C-alpha positions in Angstrom: 117.7 118.1 145.2 120.3 119.2 147.6 124.0 119.2 146.5 125.2 118.6 150.1 124.8 115.3 151.9 123.7 115.2 155.5 126.8 115.4 157.7 128.5 112.2 158.6 129.5 112.5 162.3 132.8 111.1 163.1 135.6 111.3 165.7 139.2 111.5 164.6 142.2 111.2 166.8 144.0 114.6 167.0 146.9 116.0 168.9 144.8 116.6 172.0 142.7 113.4 171.8 139.5 112.7 169.9 138.2 115.6 167.8 134.5 115.5 166.7 133.8 116.7 163.1 131.3 116.3 160.3 132.0 115.2 156.7 129.9 116.5 153.9 129.9 115.2 150.3 129.3 117.8 147.6 127.8 117.0 144.2 129.4 119.5 141.8 127.0 120.9 139.2 129.8 121.6 136.8 133.5 121.0 136.4 135.8 123.5 138.0 137.6 125.4 135.2 141.1 126.9 135.4 139.8 130.5 135.6 137.7 129.6 138.6 140.7 128.0 140.3 142.9 131.0 139.5 140.3 133.3 141.0 140.0 131.2 144.1 143.8 131.0 144.4 144.1 134.8 144.2 141.4 135.3 146.8 143.0 132.8 149.2 146.4 134.3 148.8 145.0 137.7 149.7 143.0 136.3 152.7 146.0 134.5 154.1 148.4 137.3 153.1 150.6 135.1 151.1 153.0 136.3 148.4 153.2 134.8 145.0 
């Protein structure tokens, strides 16, 4: 069983007109715990070169 739904194709009005995009629904196999969120936050800050 796939945890990702087929993409739902939509068009959303953006600054330059209509923007095509797909929406995917994810079925999480487990709850996200605070340690995972902290790890992701640390990684994202490094990737975006943000300071704490």
